[in-house]
A tleap script that builds the chain and sets N, CA, C and O, in Angstrom:
source leaprc.protein.ff14SB
mol = sequence {
  NMET SER LEU HIE LEU PHE SER LEU PHE ALA
  ALA HIE PRO ALA LYS LEU ILE ASN LEU LEU
  ALA LEU LEU PHE ALA CYS PRO GLY GLY TRP
  VAL LEU HIE ALA THR ARG ARG ARG GLU GLN
  ARG ALA ARG ALA CYS LEU GLU ALA ARG LYS
  GLY ASP GLY GLU GLU ARG PHE GLU ALA LEU
  LEU ASP LEU ALA THR GLN ARG MET ASN ARG
  PHE PHE TYR ARG PHE GLY PHE ALA CYS LEU
  GLY LEU ALA LEU LEU VAL SER TRP VAL SER
  THR GLN CPHE
}
set mol.1.N position { 14.170 0.926 -36.739 }
set mol.1.CA position { 14.362 1.938 -35.727 }
set mol.1.C position { 15.836 2.294 -35.592 }
set mol.1.O position { 16.185 3.469 -35.477 }
set mol.2.N position { 16.705 1.284 -35.605 }
set mol.2.CA position { 18.132 1.569 -35.463 }
set mol.2.C position { 18.664 2.316 -36.689 }
set mol.2.O position { 19.592 3.116 -36.573 }
set mol.3.N position { 18.082 2.058 -37.854 }
set mol.3.CA position { 18.489 2.786 -39.052 }
set mol.3.C position { 18.128 4.253 -38.921 }
set mol.3.O position { 18.890 5.122 -39.344 }
set mol.4.N position { 16.975 4.535 -38.339 }
set mol.4.CA position { 16.558 5.916 -38.117 }
set mol.4.C position { 17.511 6.624 -37.148 }
set mol.4.O position { 17.881 7.774 -37.386 }
set mol.5.N position { 17.911 5.962 -36.067 }
set mol.5.CA position { 18.838 6.562 -35.117 }
set mol.5.C position { 20.206 6.783 -35.738 }
set mol.5.O position { 20.867 7.783 -35.459 }
set mol.6.N position { 20.630 5.848 -36.579 }
set mol.6.CA position { 21.919 6.016 -37.240 }
set mol.6.C position { 21.885 7.204 -38.199 }
set mol.6.O position { 22.850 7.966 -38.273 }
set mol.7.N position { 20.793 7.367 -38.925 }
set mol.7.CA position { 20.703 8.508 -39.837 }
set mol.7.C position { 20.600 9.818 -39.061 }
set mol.7.O position { 21.091 10.847 -39.524 }
set mol.8.N position { 19.970 9.794 -37.892 }
set mol.8.CA position { 19.900 10.983 -37.052 }
set mol.8.C position { 21.281 11.345 -36.518 }
set mol.8.O position { 21.644 12.520 -36.467 }
set mol.9.N position { 22.048 10.337 -36.122 }
set mol.9.CA position { 23.403 10.582 -35.652 }
set mol.9.C position { 24.289 11.104 -36.780 }
set mol.9.O position { 25.123 11.983 -36.562 }
set mol.10.N position { 24.112 10.572 -37.964 }
set mol.10.CA position { 24.917 11.025 -39.103 }
set mol.10.C position { 24.574 12.457 -39.486 }
set mol.10.O position { 25.443 13.210 -39.925 }
set mol.11.N position { 23.309 12.838 -39.321 }
set mol.11.CA position { 22.895 14.185 -39.701 }
set mol.11.C position { 23.242 15.218 -38.623 }
set mol.11.O position { 23.631 16.340 -38.948 }
set mol.12.N position { 23.103 14.846 -37.335 }
set mol.12.CA position { 23.316 15.794 -36.240 }
set mol.12.C position { 24.129 15.151 -35.105 }
set mol.12.O position { 23.583 14.884 -34.035 }
set mol.13.N position { 25.405 14.904 -35.324 }
set mol.13.CA position { 26.175 14.232 -34.260 }
set mol.13.C position { 26.356 15.100 -33.012 }
set mol.13.O position { 26.383 14.574 -31.900 }
set mol.14.N position { 26.480 16.406 -33.176 }
set mol.14.CA position { 26.707 17.273 -32.013 }
set mol.14.C position { 25.488 17.305 -31.098 }
set mol.14.O position { 25.630 17.367 -29.877 }
set mol.15.N position { 24.293 17.264 -31.680 }
set mol.15.CA position { 23.083 17.280 -30.854 }
set mol.15.C position { 22.966 16.018 -30.006 }
set mol.15.O position { 22.578 16.084 -28.839 }
set mol.16.N position { 23.296 14.890 -30.579 }
set mol.16.CA position { 23.213 13.651 -29.815 }
set mol.16.C position { 24.304 13.565 -28.750 }
set mol.16.O position { 24.083 13.013 -27.673 }
set mol.17.N position { 25.470 14.107 -29.051 }
set mol.17.CA position { 26.523 14.121 -28.042 }
set mol.17.C position { 26.143 15.073 -26.905 }
set mol.17.O position { 26.428 14.788 -25.742 }
set mol.18.N position { 25.504 16.199 -27.227 }
set mol.18.CA position { 25.018 17.099 -26.183 }
set mol.18.C position { 23.907 16.449 -25.373 }
set mol.18.O position { 23.793 16.705 -24.175 }
set mol.19.N position { 23.098 15.627 -25.992 }
set mol.19.CA position { 22.075 14.892 -25.257 }
set mol.19.C position { 22.725 13.933 -24.260 }
set mol.19.O position { 22.247 13.782 -23.136 }
set mol.20.N position { 23.802 13.295 -24.671 }
set mol.20.CA position { 24.542 12.431 -23.765 }
set mol.20.C position { 25.114 13.238 -22.598 }
set mol.20.O position { 25.094 12.784 -21.454 }
set mol.21.N position { 25.621 14.429 -22.892 }
set mol.21.CA position { 26.142 15.294 -21.830 }
set mol.21.C position { 25.023 15.686 -20.861 }
set mol.21.O position { 25.240 15.751 -19.651 }
set mol.22.N position { 23.845 15.941 -21.390 }
set mol.22.CA position { 22.706 16.276 -20.538 }
set mol.22.C position { 22.309 15.101 -19.664 }
set mol.22.O position { 21.900 15.284 -18.517 }
set mol.23.N position { 22.429 13.892 -20.202 }
set mol.23.CA position { 22.113 12.704 -19.421 }
set mol.23.C position { 23.126 12.470 -18.296 }
set mol.23.O position { 22.811 11.789 -17.320 }
set mol.24.N position { 24.315 13.014 -18.416 }
set mol.24.CA position { 25.288 12.966 -17.318 }
set mol.24.C position { 25.065 14.117 -16.340 }
set mol.24.O position { 25.216 13.940 -15.131 }
set mol.25.N position { 24.712 15.281 -16.848 }
set mol.25.CA position { 24.623 16.475 -16.004 }
set mol.25.C position { 23.411 16.454 -15.078 }
set mol.25.O position { 23.518 16.855 -13.919 }
set mol.26.N position { 22.277 15.999 -15.563 }
set mol.26.CA position { 21.064 16.027 -14.728 }
set mol.26.C position { 21.190 15.152 -13.478 }
set mol.26.O position { 20.906 15.643 -12.386 }
set mol.27.N position { 21.597 13.895 -13.578 }
set mol.27.CA position { 21.759 13.116 -12.343 }
set mol.27.C position { 22.859 13.666 -11.433 }
set mol.27.O position { 22.734 13.617 -10.210 }
set mol.28.N position { 23.926 14.185 -12.020 }
set mol.28.CA position { 24.993 14.765 -11.206 }
set mol.28.C position { 24.522 15.965 -10.415 }
set mol.28.O position { 24.832 16.099 -9.231 }
set mol.29.N position { 23.775 16.836 -11.062 }
set mol.29.CA position { 23.221 17.997 -10.368 }
set mol.29.C position { 22.221 17.599 -9.305 }
set mol.29.O position { 22.170 18.197 -8.230 }
set mol.30.N position { 21.422 16.585 -9.609 }
set mol.30.CA position { 20.443 16.121 -8.630 }
set mol.30.C position { 21.130 15.524 -7.408 }
set mol.30.O position { 20.700 15.766 -6.280 }
set mol.31.N position { 22.186 14.751 -7.616 }
set mol.31.CA position { 22.923 14.156 -6.498 }
set mol.31.C position { 23.533 15.255 -5.627 }
set mol.31.O position { 23.477 15.167 -4.400 }
set mol.32.N position { 24.111 16.281 -6.239 }
set mol.32.CA position { 24.679 17.381 -5.464 }
set mol.32.C position { 23.602 18.104 -4.658 }
set mol.32.O position { 23.799 18.419 -3.485 }
set mol.33.N position { 22.473 18.362 -5.294 }
set mol.33.CA position { 21.374 19.048 -4.616 }
set mol.33.C position { 20.836 18.211 -3.455 }
set mol.33.O position { 20.618 18.733 -2.361 }
set mol.34.N position { 20.624 16.929 -3.687 }
set mol.34.CA position { 20.088 16.058 -2.639 }
set mol.34.C position { 21.076 15.917 -1.477 }
set mol.34.O position { 20.663 15.875 -0.318 }
set mol.35.N position { 22.355 15.844 -1.773 }
set mol.35.CA position { 23.356 15.732 -0.720 }
set mol.35.C position { 23.403 17.008 0.111 }
set mol.35.O position { 23.502 16.949 1.337 }
set mol.36.N position { 23.334 18.142 -0.538 }
set mol.36.CA position { 23.353 19.420 0.190 }
set mol.36.C position { 22.115 19.555 1.079 }
set mol.36.O position { 22.212 19.994 2.225 }
set mol.37.N position { 20.960 19.176 0.547 }
set mol.37.CA position { 19.734 19.245 1.364 }
set mol.37.C position { 19.807 18.296 2.552 }
set mol.37.O position { 19.386 18.652 3.653 }
set mol.38.N position { 20.334 17.095 2.344 }
set mol.38.CA position { 20.464 16.142 3.434 }
set mol.38.C position { 21.418 16.673 4.497 }
set mol.38.O position { 21.181 16.491 5.691 }
set mol.39.N position { 22.495 17.329 4.070 }
set mol.39.CA position { 23.449 17.904 4.998 }
set mol.39.C position { 22.818 19.059 5.788 }
set mol.39.O position { 23.053 19.184 6.990 }
set mol.40.N position { 22.030 19.894 5.128 }
set mol.40.CA position { 21.364 20.997 5.820 }
set mol.40.C position { 20.320 20.494 6.811 }
set mol.40.O position { 20.176 21.055 7.898 }
set mol.41.N position { 19.595 19.444 6.446 }
set mol.41.CA position { 18.628 18.867 7.384 }
set mol.41.C position { 19.322 18.299 8.609 }
set mol.41.O position { 18.849 18.481 9.731 }
set mol.42.N position { 20.439 17.613 8.405 }
set mol.42.CA position { 21.176 17.056 9.538 }
set mol.42.C position { 21.707 18.168 10.426 }
set mol.42.O position { 21.687 18.050 11.651 }
set mol.43.N position { 22.180 19.243 9.820 }
set mol.43.CA position { 22.685 20.382 10.583 }
set mol.43.C position { 21.566 21.006 11.416 }
set mol.43.O position { 21.760 21.312 12.593 }
set mol.44.N position { 20.401 21.192 10.804 }
set mol.44.CA position { 19.265 21.777 11.525 }
set mol.44.C position { 18.790 20.866 12.649 }
set mol.44.O position { 18.440 21.339 13.730 }
set mol.45.N position { 18.776 19.577 12.400 }
set mol.45.CA position { 18.350 18.624 13.428 }
set mol.45.C position { 19.327 18.619 14.601 }
set mol.45.O position { 18.910 18.594 15.759 }
set mol.46.N position { 20.622 18.641 14.304 }
set mol.46.CA position { 21.620 18.648 15.377 }
set mol.46.C position { 21.594 19.957 16.159 }
set mol.46.O position { 21.767 19.955 17.378 }
set mol.47.N position { 21.377 21.077 15.464 }
set mol.47.CA position { 21.309 22.366 16.162 }
set mol.47.C position { 20.063 22.457 17.030 }
set mol.47.O position { 20.107 23.031 18.118 }
set mol.48.N position { 18.961 21.900 16.563 }
set mol.48.CA position { 17.742 21.918 17.371 }
set mol.48.C position { 17.882 21.020 18.593 }
set mol.48.O position { 17.380 21.342 19.669 }
set mol.49.N position { 18.557 19.907 18.424 }
set mol.49.CA position { 18.745 18.969 19.519 }
set mol.49.C position { 19.733 19.513 20.556 }
set mol.49.O position { 19.558 19.341 21.763 }
set mol.50.N position { 20.773 20.173 20.044 }
set mol.50.CA position { 21.857 20.636 20.905 }
set mol.50.C position { 21.549 22.010 21.486 }
set mol.50.O position { 21.676 22.216 22.693 }
set mol.51.N position { 21.146 22.944 20.639 }
set mol.51.CA position { 20.714 24.250 21.107 }
set mol.51.C position { 21.764 25.341 21.116 }
set mol.51.O position { 21.496 26.419 20.584 }
set mol.52.N position { 22.949 25.133 21.687 }
set mol.52.CA position { 23.891 26.239 21.860 }
set mol.52.C position { 24.705 26.562 20.610 }
set mol.52.O position { 25.055 27.725 20.407 }
set mol.53.N position { 25.016 25.594 19.778 }
set mol.53.CA position { 25.694 25.852 18.504 }
set mol.53.C position { 27.181 26.107 18.625 }
set mol.53.O position { 27.776 26.636 17.687 }
set mol.54.N position { 27.816 25.753 19.749 }
set mol.54.CA position { 29.243 26.003 19.918 }
set mol.54.C position { 30.108 24.927 19.277 }
set mol.54.O position { 31.187 25.224 18.765 }
set mol.55.N position { 29.651 23.699 19.299 }
set mol.55.CA position { 30.453 22.597 18.769 }
set mol.55.C position { 30.350 22.547 17.240 }
set mol.55.O position { 29.324 22.901 16.659 }
set mol.56.N position { 31.430 22.102 16.611 }
set mol.56.CA position { 31.446 22.050 15.147 }
set mol.56.C position { 30.486 20.987 14.628 }
set mol.56.O position { 30.295 19.939 15.245 }
set mol.57.N position { 29.886 21.287 13.471 }
set mol.57.CA position { 28.921 20.366 12.868 }
set mol.57.C position { 29.588 19.063 12.451 }
set mol.57.O position { 29.029 17.986 12.659 }
set mol.58.N position { 30.789 19.152 11.858 }
set mol.58.CA position { 31.478 17.961 11.377 }
set mol.58.C position { 31.856 17.028 12.523 }
set mol.58.O position { 31.907 15.812 12.339 }
set mol.59.N position { 32.122 17.584 13.699 }
set mol.59.CA position { 32.494 16.752 14.834 }
set mol.59.C position { 31.298 15.956 15.360 }
set mol.59.O position { 31.469 14.899 15.967 }
set mol.60.N position { 30.093 16.465 15.125 }
set mol.60.CA position { 28.901 15.790 15.627 }
set mol.60.C position { 28.433 14.653 14.723 }
set mol.60.O position { 27.795 13.710 15.191 }
set mol.61.N position { 28.743 14.738 13.445 }
set mol.61.CA position { 28.332 13.679 12.521 }
set mol.61.C position { 29.236 12.462 12.682 }
set mol.61.O position { 30.428 12.592 12.963 }
set mol.62.N position { 28.667 11.306 12.503 }
set mol.62.CA position { 29.497 10.106 12.582 }
set mol.62.C position { 30.320 9.955 11.305 }
set mol.62.O position { 30.043 10.589 10.287 }
set mol.63.N position { 31.318 9.117 11.383 }
set mol.63.CA position { 32.275 8.948 10.285 }
set mol.63.C position { 31.606 8.409 9.022 }
set mol.63.O position { 31.951 8.829 7.918 }
set mol.64.N position { 30.661 7.492 9.168 }
set mol.64.CA position { 29.987 6.910 7.999 }
set mol.64.C position { 29.195 7.976 7.233 }
set mol.64.O position { 29.191 7.979 6.002 }
set mol.65.N position { 28.534 8.869 7.949 }
set mol.65.CA position { 27.766 9.932 7.290 }
set mol.65.C position { 28.690 10.894 6.568 }
set mol.65.O position { 28.392 11.320 5.452 }
set mol.66.N position { 29.804 11.242 7.187 }
set mol.66.CA position { 30.767 12.124 6.531 }
set mol.66.C position { 31.333 11.487 5.265 }
set mol.66.O position { 31.477 12.157 4.242 }
set mol.67.N position { 31.655 10.195 5.332 }
set mol.67.CA position { 32.185 9.505 4.157 }
set mol.67.C position { 31.149 9.428 3.052 }
set mol.67.O position { 31.480 9.585 1.877 }
set mol.68.N position { 29.884 9.184 3.421 }
set mol.68.CA position { 28.816 9.111 2.425 }
set mol.68.C position { 28.625 10.470 1.744 }
set mol.68.O position { 28.476 10.539 0.524 }
set mol.69.N position { 28.629 11.538 2.525 }
set mol.69.CA position { 28.485 12.869 1.938 }
set mol.69.C position { 29.638 13.186 1.009 }
set mol.69.O position { 29.422 13.722 -0.078 }
set mol.70.N position { 30.874 12.864 1.414 }
set mol.70.CA position { 32.026 13.111 0.542 }
set mol.70.C position { 31.928 12.316 -0.753 }
set mol.70.O position { 32.244 12.827 -1.828 }
set mol.71.N position { 31.483 11.050 -0.646 }
set mol.71.CA position { 31.355 10.220 -1.850 }
set mol.71.C position { 30.335 10.829 -2.809 }
set mol.71.O position { 30.592 10.931 -4.008 }
set mol.72.N position { 29.177 11.234 -2.282 }
set mol.72.CA position { 28.149 11.783 -3.159 }
set mol.72.C position { 28.560 13.124 -3.747 }
set mol.72.O position { 28.214 13.418 -4.891 }
set mol.73.N position { 29.285 13.939 -3.002 }
set mol.73.CA position { 29.807 15.184 -3.576 }
set mol.73.C position { 30.792 14.881 -4.700 }
set mol.73.O position { 30.732 15.503 -5.761 }
set mol.74.N position { 31.686 13.942 -4.479 }
set mol.74.CA position { 32.649 13.577 -5.526 }
set mol.74.C position { 31.954 13.004 -6.756 }
set mol.74.O position { 32.299 13.334 -7.891 }
set mol.75.N position { 30.967 12.138 -6.514 }
set mol.75.CA position { 30.236 11.538 -7.629 }
set mol.75.C position { 29.478 12.602 -8.424 }
set mol.75.O position { 29.499 12.581 -9.655 }
set mol.76.N position { 28.819 13.520 -7.744 }
set mol.76.CA position { 28.078 14.580 -8.420 }
set mol.76.C position { 28.984 15.480 -9.231 }
set mol.76.O position { 28.677 15.801 -10.379 }
set mol.77.N position { 30.109 15.894 -8.642 }
set mol.77.CA position { 31.035 16.746 -9.383 }
set mol.77.C position { 31.699 15.981 -10.525 }
set mol.77.O position { 32.004 16.574 -11.560 }
set mol.78.N position { 31.928 14.687 -10.362 }
set mol.78.CA position { 32.489 13.887 -11.454 }
set mol.78.C position { 31.504 13.808 -12.616 }
set mol.78.O position { 31.902 13.907 -13.777 }
set mol.79.N position { 30.220 13.631 -12.308 }
set mol.79.CA position { 29.205 13.607 -13.371 }
set mol.79.C position { 29.145 14.936 -14.106 }
set mol.79.O position { 29.062 14.969 -15.334 }
set mol.80.N position { 29.186 16.042 -13.350 }
set mol.80.CA position { 29.164 17.354 -14.003 }
set mol.80.C position { 30.423 17.599 -14.820 }
set mol.80.O position { 30.356 18.188 -15.898 }
set mol.81.N position { 31.560 17.156 -14.321 }
set mol.81.CA position { 32.798 17.293 -15.080 }
set mol.81.C position { 32.780 16.463 -16.355 }
set mol.81.O position { 33.238 16.910 -17.406 }
set mol.82.N position { 32.248 15.251 -16.253 }
set mol.82.CA position { 32.129 14.402 -17.441 }
set mol.82.C position { 31.169 15.016 -18.449 }
set mol.82.O position { 31.413 14.966 -19.654 }
set mol.83.N position { 30.083 15.594 -17.962 }
set mol.83.CA position { 29.134 16.254 -18.859 }
set mol.83.C position { 29.790 17.441 -19.559 }
set mol.83.O position { 29.569 17.665 -20.749 }
set mol.84.N position { 30.591 18.194 -18.822 }
set mol.84.CA position { 31.299 19.323 -19.431 }
set mol.84.C position { 32.281 18.840 -20.487 }
set mol.84.O position { 32.391 19.441 -21.556 }
set mol.85.N position { 32.987 17.769 -20.197 }
set mol.85.CA position { 33.934 17.209 -21.162 }
set mol.85.C position { 33.231 16.706 -22.420 }
set mol.85.O position { 33.689 16.965 -23.533 }
set mol.86.N position { 32.119 15.988 -22.246 }
set mol.86.CA position { 31.367 15.474 -23.389 }
set mol.86.C position { 30.793 16.624 -24.207 }
set mol.86.O position { 30.782 16.570 -25.437 }
set mol.87.N position { 30.318 17.660 -23.528 }
set mol.87.CA position { 29.793 18.809 -24.242 }
set mol.87.C position { 30.894 19.522 -25.023 }
set mol.87.O position { 30.669 19.981 -26.143 }
set mol.88.N position { 32.065 19.611 -24.438 }
set mol.88.CA position { 33.191 20.219 -25.147 }
set mol.88.C position { 33.571 19.386 -26.370 }
set mol.88.O position { 33.906 19.934 -27.420 }
set mol.89.N position { 33.519 18.057 -26.229 }
set mol.89.CA position { 33.826 17.175 -27.371 }
set mol.89.C position { 32.824 17.410 -28.494 }
set mol.89.O position { 33.181 17.345 -29.671 }
set mol.90.N position { 31.569 17.685 -28.135 }
set mol.90.CA position { 30.556 17.893 -29.181 }
set mol.90.C position { 30.846 19.131 -30.009 }
set mol.90.O position { 30.412 19.211 -31.158 }
set mol.91.N position { 31.573 20.103 -29.455 }
set mol.91.CA position { 31.903 21.298 -30.230 }
set mol.91.C position { 33.037 21.033 -31.233 }
set mol.91.O position { 33.262 21.828 -32.147 }
set mol.92.N position { 33.733 19.929 -31.056 }
set mol.92.CA position { 34.833 19.599 -31.951 }
set mol.92.C position { 34.363 18.938 -33.240 }
set mol.92.O position { 35.141 18.791 -34.183 }
set mol.93.N position { 33.082 18.534 -33.285 }
set mol.93.CA position { 32.553 17.903 -34.502 }
set mol.93.C position { 31.981 18.915 -35.435 }
set mol.93.O position { 31.492 18.559 -36.507 }
savepdb mol mol.pdb
quit
């Protein structure tokens, strides 16, 4: 089996490198999407609870939630950036 994978890599290295880029991009995109949806749900829940909408959304969230959202945004964008870099490397072969 490993001999088959090695011959596949030798025949089509750019395709396998693009597959690696896809394996980075899909989880990164999913993390960004899930974080955005979680943020929108929290916003809707706080607006329904509060009603008037005058106070800022960020001021209502606790510090741990804000830090978690920032971490997941950074992680998602880092995955997409890494996928872009790996995909660019595949064009150099």
